[in-house]
C-alpha positions in Angstrom: -126.6 2.2 -97.5 -128.2 5.5 -98.3 -129.7 5.9 -101.8 -127.3 7.3 -104.4 -129.2 10.6 -104.6 -129.0 11.2 -100.8 -125.3 10.3 -100.8 -124.6 12.9 -103.5 -126.6 15.5 -101.7 -124.7 15.0 -98.5 -121.4 15.2 -100.4 -122.6 18.5 -101.9 -123.4 19.8 -98.4 -119.9 18.7 -97.2 -118.2 20.4 -100.0 -119.9 23.7 -99.1 -119.3 23.1 -95.4 -123.0 23.4 -94.5 -123.0 20.5 -92.0 -120.6 20.1 -89.2 -118.8 16.8 -88.7 -121.0 15.8 -85.7 -124.3 16.5 -87.6 -123.1 14.5 -90.6 -122.1 11.5 -88.4 -125.6 11.5 -86.9 -127.2 11.3 -90.4 -124.9 8.8 -92.1 -125.0 5.3 -90.8 -122.6 3.8 -93.4 -119.1 3.2 -92.0 -117.5 4.3 -95.2 -119.4 7.6 -95.3 -118.5 8.2 -91.7 -114.8 7.7 -92.6 -115.3 10.3 -95.4 -116.9 12.7 -92.9 -113.9 12.2 -90.6 -111.5 13.2 -93.4 -113.5 16.2 -94.4 -114.1 17.3 -90.8 -110.6 18.6 -90.5 -111.3 21.3 -93.0 -114.2 22.7 -91.1 -114.0 25.2 -88.3 -115.7 22.8 -85.8 -113.2 21.0 -83.6 -113.3 17.2 -84.0 -115.1 15.2 -81.3 -112.8 12.9 -79.2 -113.0 9.2 -79.9 -115.4 7.4 -77.6 -114.3 3.8 -78.1 -112.0 3.9 -75.1 -114.6 5.4 -72.8 -117.2 2.8 -74.0 -114.7 0.0 -73.3 -114.2 1.2 -69.7 -118.0 1.5 -69.3 -118.5 -2.0 -70.7 -116.0 -3.4 -68.2 -117.9 -1.7 -65.3 -121.2 -3.0 -66.6 -119.9 -6.6 -66.9 -118.6 -6.5 -63.4 -114.9 -6.8 -64.4 -114.2 -3.4 -63.0 -115.6 -1.3 -60.1 -116.7 2.2 -61.1 -114.1 4.7 -59.9 -114.8 8.4 -60.5 -111.1 9.3 -60.3 -110.3 6.7 -63.0 -113.1 8.0 -65.2 -111.8 11.6 -64.9 -108.2 10.5 -65.8 -109.5 8.4 -68.7 -111.4 11.5 -70.1 -108.2 13.4 -70.2 -106.3 10.6 -71.9 -109.1 10.3 -74.5 -108.6 14.0 -75.4 -104.8 13.3 -75.9 -105.7 10.1 -77.8 -107.7 12.1 -80.4 -104.8 14.6 -80.8 -102.5 11.8 -81.7 -104.6 10.0 -84.3 -102.9 11.8 -87.2 -99.9 13.2 -85.2 -96.3 12.8 -86.2 -93.1 14.6 -85.2 -91.6 15.0 -88.7 -91.9 18.8 -88.5 -89.8 18.8 -85.4 -87.2 16.5 -86.9 -86.9 18.7 -90.0 -86.7 22.0 -88.1 -83.1 23.1 -87.4 -82.1 23.5 -83.8 -80.8 26.9 -82.6 -77.3 25.5 -82.5 -77.5 24.4 -86.1 -78.8 27.8 -87.1 -75.9 29.6 -85.3 -73.4 27.3 -87.0 -74.8 28.0 -90.5 -72.7 31.2 -90.8 -73.5 34.8 -91.7 -74.2 33.9 -95.4 -77.4 32.2 -94.3 -78.6 35.2 -92.3 -80.4 36.6 -95.4 -82.4 33.4 -95.8 -85.8 33.5 -94.0 -85.8 31.4 -90.9 -88.6 28.8 -91.1 -91.4 29.2 -88.6 -91.1 27.0 -85.6 -93.8 24.3 -85.4 -96.4 24.6 -82.6 -95.6 22.9 -79.3 -96.3 19.1 -79.4 -99.2 17.8 -77.3 -98.3 17.4 -73.6 -98.1 13.9 -72.3 -99.2 12.4 -69.0 -97.4 11.1 -65.9 -99.8 9.0 -63.9 -98.7 8.2 -60.4 -100.3 6.5 -57.5 -100.2 3.6 -55.1 -100.1 -0.1 -56.2 -103.3 -1.5 -57.8 -105.1 1.8 -58.5 -105.5 1.1 -62.3 -102.6 3.2 -63.7 -101.4 0.5 -66.1 -104.9 -0.5 -67.1 -105.8 3.1 -68.1 -102.5 3.6 -70.0 -103.0 0.4 -71.9 -106.6 1.3 -72.8 -105.3 4.7 -74.1 -102.4 3.1 -76.0 -104.6 0.5 -77.8 -107.0 3.2 -78.9 -104.4 5.4 -80.5 -104.5 4.7 -84.3 -100.9 5.7 -84.9 -98.3 3.3 -86.3 -95.4 5.1 -84.7 -96.2 4.3 -81.1 -94.4 2.1 -78.6 -95.5 0.7 -75.2 -92.6 -0.7 -73.1 -91.7 -1.4 -69.5 -89.3 1.3 -68.3 -86.7 -1.2 -67.3 -86.8 -2.7 -70.8 -86.5 0.8 -72.4 -83.5 1.7 -70.3 -81.8 -1.6 -71.1 -82.3 -0.9 -74.8 -80.9 2.6 -74.3 -77.7 1.3 -72.7 -77.3 -1.3 -75.4 -77.6 1.4 -78.1 -75.0 3.5 -76.3 -72.7 0.5 -76.0 -73.0 -0.2 -79.7 -72.2 3.3 -80.7 -69.1 3.4 -78.4 -68.0 0.1 -79.9 -68.3 1.5 -83.4 -65.9 4.4 -82.7 -62.4 4.2 -84.3 -59.7 3.3 -82.0 -57.9 6.2 -80.4 -54.3 6.8 -81.3 -51.7 7.4 -78.8 -51.6 11.1 -77.8 -54.9 11.8 -79.6 -57.8 12.7 -77.2 -61.4 13.2 -78.2 -64.7 13.2 -76.5 -67.9 11.6 -77.8 -71.4 11.9 -76.3 -73.6 9.0 -77.6 -76.7 10.1 -75.7 -77.9 12.7 -78.2 -77.7 10.4 -81.3 -79.3 7.6 -79.4 -82.2 9.9 -78.5 -82.5 10.9 -82.1 -82.8 7.3 -83.1 -85.8 7.0 -80.8 -87.3 10.2 -82.2 -87.1 8.8 -85.8 -88.7 5.5 -84.7 -91.6 6.7 -82.7 -93.7 9.8 -81.8 -95.6 8.2 -78.8 -93.8 6.4 -76.0 -95.8 4.8 -73.2 -93.8 3.7 -70.2 -95.0 1.3 -67.4 -93.4 1.5 -64.0 -91.3 4.6 -64.4 -88.8 4.4 -61.7 -85.1 5.4 -61.2 -83.0 3.3 -58.9 -79.8 3.1 -60.9 -77.2 5.9 -60.9 -76.3 5.2 -64.5 -79.9 5.8 -65.6 -80.2 8.9 -63.5 -77.2 10.5 -65.1 -78.5 10.2 -68.7 -82.3 10.8 -68.3 -82.3 14.6 -68.6 -80.4 14.7 -71.8 -82.2 11.8 -73.3 -85.7 13.1 -72.5 -84.9 16.7 -73.3 -83.9 15.6 -76.8 -87.0 13.5 -77.2 -89.3 16.2 -76.1 -87.6 18.8 -78.2 -88.2 16.7 -81.3 -91.9 16.1 -80.6 -92.0 12.7 -78.8 -95.1 12.5 -76.6 -94.6 10.5 -73.3 -97.3 8.8 -71.2 -96.0 7.1 -68.2 -97.1 5.3 -65.0 -95.3 5.3 -61.7 -95.7 4.6 -58.1 -93.8 7.8 -57.3 -94.7 11.4 -57.9 -92.0 13.1 -59.9 -90.4 14.9 -56.9 -89.9 11.5 -55.2 -88.1 9.9 -58.2 -84.6 8.7 -57.3 -85.2 9.9 -53.8 -82.1 9.9 -51.7 -80.2 8.4 -54.6 -76.5 8.9 -55.2 -75.6 12.2 -56.9 -79.3 13.2 -56.9 -78.4 16.9 -57.5 -77.5 16.1 -61.1 -80.8 14.3 -61.5 -83.1 17.1 -60.3 -83.2 19.0 -63.6 -84.8 16.0 -65.3 -87.8 16.4 -62.9 -88.3 19.9 -64.2 -88.1 18.7 -67.8 -90.7 16.0 -67.0 -93.1 18.5 -65.4 -92.8 20.9 -68.3 -93.8 18.3 -71.0 -96.2 16.1 -69.1 -99.4 16.7 -67.1 -98.8 15.3 -63.7 -101.9 13.4 -62.5 -102.3 11.6 -59.2 -104.4 8.4 -59.3 -104.4 7.7 -55.6 -107.9 6.4 -54.7 -106.5 4.6 -51.7 -107.9 1.2 -53.1 -105.7 -1.6 -54.3 -108.2 -3.2 -56.7 -105.9 -6.3 -57.1 -106.4 -7.1 -53.5 -110.2 -7.2 -53.8 -112.0 -10.5 -54.0 -111.8 -11.9 -57.6 -112.5 -15.3 -59.0 -109.5 -17.5 -58.5 -107.9 -19.7 -61.1 -107.5 -22.6 -58.7 -104.6 -23.0 -56.3 -101.5 -21.5 -57.7 -99.5 -20.6 -54.6 -98.3 -23.5 -52.5 -96.5 -23.8 -49.2 -93.5 -26.0 -48.8 -94.9 -27.9 -45.9 -98.3 -28.6 -47.5 -98.8 -32.4 -48.1 -98.7 -33.2 -51.8 -97.7 -29.7 -52.9 -94.8 -30.9 -55.1 -96.8 -33.7 -56.5 -99.7 -31.4 -57.5 -97.2 -29.0 -59.2 -95.7 -32.0 -61.1 -99.2 -33.1 -62.2 -100.1 -29.6 -63.4 -96.9 -29.3 -65.3 -97.6 -32.7 -67.0 -101.2 -31.6 -67.8 -100.0 -28.4 -69.5 -97.1 -30.1 -71.2 -99.5 -32.5 -73.0 -100.9 -29.6 -75.0 -97.4 -28.6 -76.2 -95.8 -29.8 -79.4 -92.5 -30.3 -77.7 -90.5 -32.7 -75.5 -89.6 -31.9 -71.9 -86.0 -31.0 -71.4 -83.5 -28.2 -70.8 -83.4 -25.1 -72.9 -80.5 -22.7 -73.5 -81.4 -19.0 -73.8 -78.9 -16.6 -75.4 -79.0 -13.2 -73.8 -76.5 -10.4 -74.7 -74.0 -13.1 -75.8 -74.4 -15.2 -72.6 -76.0 -18.6 -72.3 -78.8 -19.0 -69.6 -79.7 -22.6 -69.1 -83.2 -23.6 -67.8 -83.1 -27.2 -66.8 -86.8 -28.2 -67.3 -89.0 -26.7 -70.1 -91.6 -27.9 -72.5 -92.6 -25.6 -75.3 -94.0 -22.4 -73.7 -93.7 -23.8 -70.1 -90.7 -23.5 -67.8 -90.4 -25.4 -64.5 -87.7 -23.7 -62.5 -86.4 -23.3 -58.9 -86.0 -20.0 -57.2 -82.2 -20.5 -57.1 -82.2 -21.1 -60.8 -83.9 -17.7 -61.5 -82.8 -15.5 -58.6 -79.8 -17.2 -57.1 -77.7 -16.5 -60.2 -76.6 -13.0 -61.3 -79.4 -12.6 -63.8 -81.0 -9.2 -64.7 -83.9 -7.6 -66.5 -82.6 -8.7 -70.0 -82.7 -12.3 -68.9 -86.2 -12.0 -67.4 -87.4 -10.2 -70.5 -86.3 -13.1 -72.6 -88.0 -15.6 -70.3 -91.2 -13.6 -70.5 -91.0 -13.5 -74.3 -90.5 -17.3 -74.7 -92.8 -18.7 -72.0 -96.4 -18.1 -71.1 -96.3 -20.3 -67.9 -93.5 -20.4 -65.3 -93.3 -22.6 -62.2 -91.0 -21.3 -59.5 -90.2 -23.8 -56.7 -88.6 -23.4 -53.3 -88.9 -19.7 -52.8 -87.3 -18.9 -49.4 -88.0 -16.0 -47.0 -86.8 -12.9 -48.9 -84.6 -10.4 -47.2 -83.3 -7.1 -48.6 -80.6 -8.6 -50.6 -79.8 -9.4 -54.2 -82.2 -12.4 -54.4 -85.2 -10.3 -53.3 -84.3 -7.5 -55.7 -84.0 -10.0 -58.6 -87.4 -11.6 -57.6 -89.2 -8.2 -57.8 -87.6 -7.6 -61.2 -88.6 -11.1 -62.4 -92.2 -10.6 -61.3 -92.4 -7.2 -62.9 -91.3 -8.5 -66.3 -93.5 -11.6 -66.1 -96.5 -9.5 -65.1 -95.9 -7.0 -67.9 -96.0 -9.9 -70.5 -99.0 -11.6 -68.8 -97.0 -14.7 -68.0 -98.8 -17.2 -65.7 -97.1 -18.2 -62.4 -97.3 -21.3 -60.2 -95.3 -20.8 -57.0 -94.1 -23.0 -54.1 -92.8 -20.9 -51.2 -91.6 -21.3 -47.6 -94.1 -18.7 -46.3 -97.5 -17.2 -47.2 -97.3 -14.4 -49.7 -98.0 -11.7 -47.0 -95.1 -12.9 -44.9 -92.5 -13.9 -47.5 -90.7 -10.6 -47.5 -88.5 -10.0 -44.4 -86.9 -6.7 -43.6 -83.8 -7.7 -41.8 -82.9 -4.1 -41.0 -79.2 -4.8 -41.2 -76.5 -4.2 -43.7 -75.2 -7.0 -45.8 -71.6 -7.5 -46.9 -72.2 -5.9 -50.3 -73.6 -2.7 -48.7 -70.6 -2.5 -46.3 -68.1 -3.0 -49.1 -69.9 -0.3 -51.2 -69.8 2.1 -48.3 -66.0 1.7 -48.1 -65.6 2.1 -51.8 -67.5 5.3 -51.8 -65.8 6.6 -48.7 -69.2 7.2 -47.0 -69.8 7.1 -43.3 -72.7 5.1 -41.8 -74.5 8.4 -40.9 -74.4 9.5 -44.5 -75.5 6.1 -45.8 -78.7 6.3 -43.7 -80.0 8.9 -46.1 -79.3 6.8 -49.2 -82.1 4.6 -50.5 -79.5 2.0 -51.4 -78.9 1.3 -47.7 -82.3 2.2 -46.2 -84.0 -0.2 -48.7 -86.9 2.2 -49.2 -87.1 1.5 -52.9 -87.0 -2.3 -52.4 -89.8 -2.2 -49.8 -91.9 -0.1 -52.1 -91.2 -2.4 -55.0 -92.1 -5.5 -53.1 -95.4 -4.0 -52.0 -96.1 -3.8 -55.8 -94.8 -7.3 -56.3 -97.2 -8.8 -53.7 -100.1 -6.9 -55.2 -99.3 -8.2 -58.6 -98.9 -11.8 -57.4 -102.4 -11.6 -56.0 -103.8 -10.6 -59.4 -101.7 -13.2 -61.1 -103.7 -15.9 -59.2 -107.0 -14.8 -60.6 -108.9 -16.6 -63.4 -109.0 -13.5 -65.6 -105.3 -13.2 -65.5 -104.7 -16.9 -66.1 -107.0 -16.8 -69.1 -105.4 -13.7 -70.6 -102.0 -15.4 -70.3 -102.8 -18.4 -72.4 -100.9 -17.8 -75.6 -102.0 -21.1 -77.2 -105.3 -19.4 -78.2 -103.7 -16.5 -80.0 -100.1 -17.7 -80.5 -98.9 -14.1 -80.6 -95.7 -14.1 -78.6 -94.9 -10.8 -76.9 -92.1 -8.8 -78.3 -90.5 -5.6 -76.8 
């Protein structure tokens, strides 16, 4: 601590704005005095210096050998750090309080004499990071997110976010009064749902931004337009550039305006270094991927389950999960460990909501008897399952019929569901060739990401991070 006289003198200089914030931070070594300088710095004409903790964290990971130095990653991180600093004291209250043009026009001529409040300055632009699998997009976004000292921030997988949006829309529709015979009225729940999000958060970070569902595609423009209008800053990662989102999807013409909205409010940054860092050699956590034909594979998985179960304060038995009013039964669990078959998780009509609940409750999941995966419902469910488990750092032990690089099979043919949907939509086979639903382009791309993630999930560093027994902080969405 500085002597009292020196402290008083420095405060005198600050009050008269003789020193800049940077000069003061060099002179003062006390953490409390540095905090005081930070508060006073906003009143000076010198722009604040961006926080360096995130950059230092990245450099430490490179120095320790946990990361390989990547100039492109460093460049993107520098841009994110600048946004990080802008958001330290940011909130969107001024945008929520400002009246929209429609509200001003509805106010009537009597209000025309009143002065119109000045519009707040444009909010900070967010970022849309896109690139191939394993290039570090999620890592950079998470480093950025953890360094933002703002209580009104949210980081969520895009599938989980859209699931929440649909649930909110459903609740609002259910709360409407019953329509009387002969009385017609229209109600648009998207805008009020968007306003709920705007009041809850001013920074939204999305992992795996992708649009494969026509229901999502139809509401995204209005949803995001409202959020951007009311000052919500978005940072997202995606395997697709904006122009390729929902490529060849049904009714894509109605989705295209959303792409323009996204480009207007986010910096579009490519993180395509051409390297999948997950596929590089890393220290393994032991054998976690077994083949069905291997001698003793089942017995070893049984032994590993028993070893992990000994650390749990629970008995082995079935567990019933309640998801959206439905019961999902897992036959063999023990505390935070679930031992399941592939058919149990992907052979039933389960979805993102079910997998999110599994990821929330369990830190280790065994999946046995994974067959060769074709472009059908089971393969799509498996990619969704792995996406959610990976996002929550859930550990996996797998038993499959084929090695990881050969487990996904592109059959090239239509299944019964596709043929039935073709008939329902009145589409010819020639038209269907241009739809991603039938070309399976999205599924192939998603499974490339799944294979990359499964490789990382077998590393020692991933296995260690996924052990919740050390922190006991279960993941919530």
